[in-house]
C-alpha positions as CSV (number, residue, x, y, z in Angstrom):
1,M,-7.5,4.4,32.4
2,N,-7.3,1.5,29.8
3,K,-5.7,3.3,27.0
4,R,-2.9,2.1,24.7
5,D,0.4,3.8,24.7
6,C,0.6,6.7,22.2
7,Y,3.8,5.3,20.6
8,E,2.1,1.9,20.2
9,V,-1.0,3.5,18.7
10,L,1.1,5.3,16.0
11,G,3.4,2.3,15.6
12,V,6.6,4.3,16.2
13,P,9.5,3.9,18.7
14,K,10.0,6.4,21.6
15,T,13.0,7.8,19.7
16,A,10.8,8.7,16.7
17,T,11.4,12.0,15.0
18,E,8.7,14.6,14.3
19,A,8.7,13.6,10.6
20,E,8.3,9.9,11.5
21,I,5.4,10.7,13.9
22,K,3.7,12.7,11.1
23,S,4.3,10.0,8.6
24,A,2.8,7.4,10.9
25,F,-0.3,9.5,11.6
26,R,-0.7,10.1,7.8
27,K,-0.9,6.4,7.1
28,L,-3.4,5.8,10.0
29,A,-5.5,8.7,9.0
30,K,-5.8,7.5,5.4
31,K,-6.6,4.0,6.6
32,Y,-9.2,4.8,9.3
33,H,-10.8,8.1,8.4
34,P,-14.5,7.6,8.6
35,D,-15.1,9.1,5.1
36,V,-13.0,6.5,3.3
37,S,-12.5,3.5,5.6
38,K,-14.7,0.4,5.5
39,E,-12.8,-1.3,8.4
40,E,-14.6,-2.3,11.5
41,N,-14.3,0.3,14.4
42,A,-12.6,2.7,12.0
43,A,-14.0,5.8,13.7
44,E,-12.7,4.7,17.1
45,K,-9.3,3.8,15.7
46,F,-9.1,7.2,13.9
47,K,-10.0,9.0,17.1
48,E,-7.3,7.1,19.0
49,A,-4.7,8.0,16.4
50,Q,-5.8,11.7,16.6
51,E,-5.3,11.8,20.3
52,A,-1.9,10.1,20.1
53,Y,-0.8,12.5,17.4
54,A,-2.1,15.5,19.4
55,I,0.2,14.5,22.2
56,L,3.3,13.4,20.4
57,S,3.3,16.1,17.7
58,D,3.8,18.9,20.3
59,P,7.3,18.9,22.0
60,D,5.8,20.2,25.3
61,R,3.0,17.7,25.5
62,R,5.3,14.9,24.4
63,A,7.8,15.7,27.1
64,K,5.1,15.7,29.8
65,Y,3.7,12.4,28.4
66,D,7.1,10.7,28.4
67,K,7.6,11.7,32.0
68,Y,4.1,11.1,33.5
69,G,2.1,9.2,30.9
70,Y,-1.6,9.9,30.5
71,Q,-1.6,11.2,34.1
72,A,-0.1,14.4,32.8
73,F,-3.5,15.3,31.4
74,E,-5.8,13.9,34.0
75,G,-8.2,16.0,36.2
76,P,-11.1,18.3,35.4
77,T,-8.7,21.1,34.1
78,G,-6.2,18.8,32.5
79,S,-3.8,18.8,35.5
80,S,-2.1,15.7,36.9
81,G,-1.4,16.7,40.4
82,G,2.2,17.0,39.4
83,G,2.0,20.7,39.5
84,F,1.3,21.5,35.8
85,S,-1.6,21.5,33.4
86,Y,-2.3,21.9,29.7
87,D,-5.5,23.0,27.9
88,F,-6.3,20.9,24.9
89,G,-9.5,22.7,24.1
90,G,-10.0,23.8,20.5
91,F,-7.2,21.6,19.0
92,D,-8.0,21.9,15.3
93,F,-7.0,18.9,13.1
94,S,-8.0,20.6,9.9
95,D,-4.7,22.4,9.6
96,I,-2.9,19.1,10.2
97,F,-4.9,17.4,7.4
98,D,-4.3,20.3,5.0
99,N,-0.6,20.1,5.6
100,I,-0.4,16.3,5.5
101,F,-2.8,15.6,2.6
102,G,-2.2,18.7,0.6
103,G,-5.9,19.5,0.3
104,G,-6.5,16.3,-1.6
105,F,-8.0,14.0,1.0
106,G,-11.6,15.3,0.9
107,F,-11.1,18.2,3.3
108,G,-8.3,20.4,1.8
109,G,-7.6,24.1,2.2
110,S,-10.7,25.2,0.4
111,G,-12.8,22.8,2.3
112,R,-14.2,21.2,-0.8
113,S,-13.6,17.7,-2.0
114,S,-11.4,17.3,-5.1
115,K,-12.3,15.0,-7.9
116,S,-12.5,11.4,-6.8
117,R,-11.1,8.6,-8.8
118,G,-13.4,5.7,-9.5
119,R,-13.0,2.3,-7.8
120,D,-10.9,-0.5,-9.3
121,S,-12.8,-3.7,-10.3
122,V,-11.7,-7.3,-10.4
123,I,-13.2,-10.0,-12.6
124,S,-12.3,-13.7,-13.2
125,M,-11.6,-15.1,-16.6
126,H,-11.3,-18.8,-17.5
127,L,-8.6,-19.9,-20.0
128,T,-7.8,-23.3,-21.5
129,F,-4.3,-24.6,-21.0
130,K,-3.4,-23.7,-24.6
131,E,-4.8,-20.2,-24.4
132,A,-2.7,-19.5,-21.2
133,V,0.5,-20.9,-22.7
134,F,0.4,-19.2,-26.1
135,G,-1.7,-16.2,-25.3
136,C,-4.9,-15.2,-27.2
137,K,-7.5,-12.5,-27.7
138,K,-10.8,-12.6,-25.8
139,D,-13.9,-10.5,-26.1
140,L,-15.0,-9.3,-22.7
141,Q,-18.6,-8.3,-21.8
142,L,-18.6,-5.6,-19.2
143,N,-21.3,-3.9,-17.2
144,V,-19.6,-0.7,-16.0
145,D,-20.4,2.6,-14.5
146,E,-19.8,5.5,-16.9
147,E,-20.2,9.2,-16.6
148,C,-23.8,10.3,-17.4
149,S,-23.8,12.0,-20.7
150,K,-27.1,13.9,-20.0
151,C,-25.7,15.8,-16.9
152,S,-22.0,15.4,-17.7
153,G,-21.6,13.5,-14.5
154,K,-22.9,16.2,-12.2
155,G,-26.1,14.4,-11.2
156,G,-28.4,17.4,-11.8
157,F,-29.2,20.8,-13.2
158,H,-29.4,24.4,-11.8
159,E,-26.6,24.3,-9.3
160,K,-27.0,26.0,-6.0
161,E,-25.0,26.3,-2.7
162,C,-25.4,23.4,-0.3
163,S,-27.6,24.5,2.6
164,R,-26.0,22.1,5.1
165,C,-22.3,23.0,4.7
166,K,-22.9,26.5,3.2
167,G,-20.8,25.7,0.2
168,K,-17.7,24.5,2.1
169,G,-18.1,20.8,1.3
170,V,-17.3,19.8,4.9
171,I,-19.0,19.7,8.2
172,V,-16.9,20.9,11.2
173,E,-17.7,18.9,14.3
174,E,-16.5,18.8,17.9
175,Q,-15.1,15.6,19.3
176,R,-14.6,15.2,23.0
177,S,-12.1,13.0,24.7
178,F,-10.1,12.8,27.9
179,L,-7.7,15.4,26.3
180,G,-10.5,17.9,25.8
181,T,-12.2,19.2,22.7
182,F,-11.0,18.4,19.1
183,M,-12.3,20.1,16.0
184,S,-12.7,17.6,13.1
185,K,-13.8,18.0,9.5
186,T,-15.8,15.4,7.7
187,T,-17.2,15.4,4.1
188,C,-20.7,16.9,3.9
189,P,-23.1,14.0,3.4
190,E,-25.6,16.2,1.6
191,C,-23.4,17.4,-1.3
192,K,-20.7,14.6,-1.0
193,G,-18.1,17.3,-0.6
194,S,-18.8,19.3,-3.7
195,G,-20.2,22.3,-1.8
196,H,-23.3,22.5,-4.0
197,T,-26.6,20.7,-4.8
198,Y,-29.0,20.9,-7.7
199,S,-32.6,22.1,-8.0
200,E,-33.4,19.4,-10.5
201,V,-32.0,15.8,-10.2
202,C,-30.9,14.2,-13.5
203,S,-33.6,11.6,-14.5
204,E,-31.0,9.6,-16.4
205,C,-28.6,8.8,-13.6
206,R,-31.0,9.7,-10.7
207,G,-28.5,12.1,-9.2
208,T,-25.5,9.8,-9.1
209,G,-23.7,11.2,-12.1
210,R,-23.1,7.7,-13.4
211,V,-25.0,5.1,-15.4
212,K,-24.6,1.4,-16.1
213,K,-23.6,0.5,-19.6
214,N,-22.9,-2.9,-21.3
215,K,-19.6,-2.8,-23.3
216,T,-17.7,-5.4,-25.3
217,I,-13.9,-4.9,-25.4
218,T,-11.2,-7.2,-26.9
219,V,-8.4,-8.1,-24.5
220,T,-5.0,-9.4,-25.5
221,I,-3.9,-12.2,-23.1
222,P,0.0,-12.4,-23.0
223,E,1.8,-15.8,-23.3
224,G,2.6,-17.7,-20.2
225,V,-0.1,-16.5,-17.8
226,A,-1.1,-18.8,-14.9
227,T,-3.9,-19.2,-12.4
228,G,-3.8,-16.2,-10.1
229,N,-2.0,-13.8,-12.5
230,Q,-3.8,-10.5,-13.0
231,L,-3.9,-8.3,-16.1
232,R,-4.6,-4.5,-15.5
233,L,-6.8,-2.6,-17.9
234,A,-6.2,1.1,-17.1
235,G,-9.3,3.2,-17.0
236,K,-11.8,0.3,-17.5
237,G,-13.0,0.3,-13.9
238,E,-15.8,2.3,-12.3
239,A,-16.3,6.0,-13.3
240,G,-14.9,8.7,-11.1
241,I,-16.9,11.1,-8.9
242,N,-17.3,14.8,-9.7
243,G,-15.5,14.3,-13.0
244,G,-12.7,12.2,-11.5
245,A,-10.7,9.7,-13.5
246,P,-12.1,6.2,-13.8
247,G,-10.6,3.3,-11.9
248,D,-8.8,0.3,-13.4
249,L,-10.1,-3.2,-14.2
250,Y,-8.1,-6.2,-13.1
251,I,-8.6,-9.6,-14.9
252,E,-7.7,-12.5,-12.7
253,F,-7.0,-15.7,-14.6
254,I,-8.2,-19.3,-13.9
255,V,-6.4,-21.8,-16.1
256,D,-8.1,-25.2,-16.8
257,K,-6.1,-28.4,-16.2
258,H,-4.7,-30.2,-19.2
259,P,-5.5,-33.9,-19.8
260,I,-1.8,-35.0,-19.6
261,F,0.4,-32.0,-19.1
262,V,1.1,-30.7,-15.5
263,R,2.5,-27.2,-15.1
264,N,5.2,-26.5,-12.5
265,N,5.9,-22.7,-12.7
266,N,7.2,-22.5,-16.3
267,D,8.1,-26.2,-16.6
268,I,5.8,-28.9,-17.9
269,I,5.7,-32.5,-16.6
270,V,4.3,-35.3,-18.7
271,E,4.1,-39.0,-17.7
272,V,4.7,-41.4,-20.5
273,P,3.6,-45.0,-20.2
274,I,5.8,-47.8,-21.7
275,T,5.5,-51.6,-21.8
276,I,7.8,-54.0,-19.9
277,K,9.4,-54.9,-23.1
278,E,10.2,-51.3,-24.0
279,A,11.5,-50.7,-20.4
280,V,13.8,-53.8,-20.6
281,L,15.1,-53.5,-24.1
282,G,14.8,-49.7,-24.7
283,C,12.9,-48.1,-27.5
284,K,12.2,-44.9,-29.5
285,K,9.1,-43.2,-28.1
286,E,7.0,-40.5,-29.6
287,V,6.3,-37.9,-26.9
288,P,3.9,-35.0,-27.1
289,T,5.0,-31.4,-26.2
290,I,3.2,-28.1,-26.4
291,Y,5.2,-27.4,-29.6
292,G,4.5,-30.7,-31.3
293,N,5.6,-34.3,-31.0
294,V,9.2,-35.3,-30.6
295,V,11.0,-38.7,-30.6
296,L,12.7,-39.6,-27.3
297,S,15.2,-42.5,-26.9
298,I,14.3,-44.6,-23.9
299,P,17.4,-46.5,-22.7
300,A,17.3,-50.2,-21.9
301,G,16.7,-51.0,-18.3
302,S,14.4,-48.0,-17.6
303,S,12.2,-47.9,-14.5
304,T,9.1,-46.1,-13.4
305,G,10.1,-42.6,-12.2
306,D,13.0,-42.2,-14.5
307,K,13.0,-38.6,-15.7
308,H,14.2,-37.1,-19.0
309,R,14.6,-33.3,-19.6
310,L,13.6,-31.6,-22.9
311,K,15.3,-28.2,-22.8
312,D,13.2,-25.1,-23.8
313,K,10.1,-27.2,-24.3
314,G,8.3,-25.5,-21.4
315,I,6.3,-22.3,-21.1
316,K,7.5,-18.7,-21.8
317,D,7.7,-16.7,-18.6
318,V,5.1,-14.0,-18.7
319,N,7.5,-11.3,-17.4
320,S,11.1,-12.3,-18.4
321,R,10.3,-14.3,-21.6
322,R,12.6,-17.1,-20.3
323,V,11.4,-20.5,-21.5
324,G,11.0,-23.4,-19.2
325,D,11.8,-27.0,-19.8
326,M,9.7,-30.2,-20.2
327,Y,10.3,-33.3,-18.0
328,V,9.2,-36.7,-19.3
329,V,8.6,-39.1,-16.4
330,I,8.6,-42.8,-17.3
331,K,5.8,-45.1,-16.1
332,V,6.3,-48.8,-16.7
333,I,2.9,-50.5,-17.2
334,I,2.6,-54.0,-15.7
335,P,0.1,-56.2,-17.6
336,E,-2.9,-57.2,-15.6
337,K,-3.5,-60.5,-17.5
338,L,-1.1,-62.8,-19.3
339,N,-1.9,-65.7,-21.7
340,R,-0.3,-69.1,-21.4
341,E,2.6,-68.4,-23.7
342,Q,3.4,-65.1,-22.0
343,K,3.4,-66.8,-18.6
344,K,5.8,-69.5,-19.9
345,M,8.1,-66.7,-21.2
346,F,8.3,-65.0,-17.8
347,E,8.7,-68.3,-16.0
348,S,11.6,-69.2,-18.3
349,L,13.6,-66.2,-17.1
350,N,16.5,-67.1,-14.9
351,S,15.4,-65.9,-11.4
352,K,19.1,-66.0,-10.2
353,D,20.0,-63.5,-12.9
354,L,17.2,-61.3,-11.9
355,E,18.1,-61.5,-8.2
356,N,21.6,-60.0,-9.1
357,N,19.9,-56.7,-9.4
358,K,21.5,-54.4,-6.8
359,E,18.2,-53.2,-5.4
360,I,16.8,-56.7,-5.1
361,K,20.0,-58.0,-3.6
362,A,20.2,-55.2,-1.0
363,F,16.6,-55.9,0.0
364,N,17.2,-59.6,0.4
365,E,20.3,-59.0,2.4
366,F,18.3,-56.7,4.8
367,I,15.6,-59.4,5.2
368,S,18.2,-62.1,5.9
369,T,20.0,-59.9,8.5
370,N,16.9,-58.9,10.4
371,S,15.4,-62.5,10.4
372,N,17.9,-63.7,13.0
């Protein structure tokens, strides 16, 4: 018998309490129930969870399982050869679902499906660097499902009892396993759990209760959003079923790159090119920030990679409102071509003075040591 351990199926330890076992089964039932799950092999996983719960939820069955494993329930009559047997026939999971889900999971106490909330939707929105940093307002074109006004979302006219489920909204089916027979409820596919159908299908929505509509809404984008951030618009998703509430719409942002600014969380990095003369003698340099240009003092003897911090010149945090910093990184530009006078100027420099630089001196010493 190649079956997984019951405790492994439910994801609980062997010391799990009754409440922990019920909680674990609740999560698996919500995840794998065939009426709601889109996962691969959901029906098999749901059945596996049912069987594990049927064993571990009953103290007598659990004790037998802990002692003998699945052998406790083997044999044509449920006996293991260990001198005892148990009849699993007619185990009704509907009572368990009513208790766990409170009648709101599509097969409650009345048997009819409650109103179903519409699905959430996700769309992408491109923003410029400036729009993301300072926030903006955007008009958004949406093609959404809305409740049909002609039939008030019902899908038809002249309501009548569903002939398939007899108004219960669910179909009761038998499921057989090595444990015996299980009674399981699933939403009626004919009436979608409402318990009724219509003599006349609505021509506007063709029985779905929903229609597609184009809408334009204005969205306020907060300051500081970044690529991957999402903005939730409550109630702007798909329409609900049977008069249920609409879902939500999530806008996921994609921020364009800036020509010179690089964002690092809420900090901004900008690389500023300077000439050799400016690097050697120092200078005052006008530097752009997202709040306008500032004048930065570049000290004499600056090198490529030197970094200067401009406090609070970064981006406002979208949640805490803390402001980041800006970092100016120096890049010394080496001229590609020199005229005759420029060459003479560089050649006139005292090479011995230049070689006193600590980095050059350390490098030369390393070369001299390793050449022997």
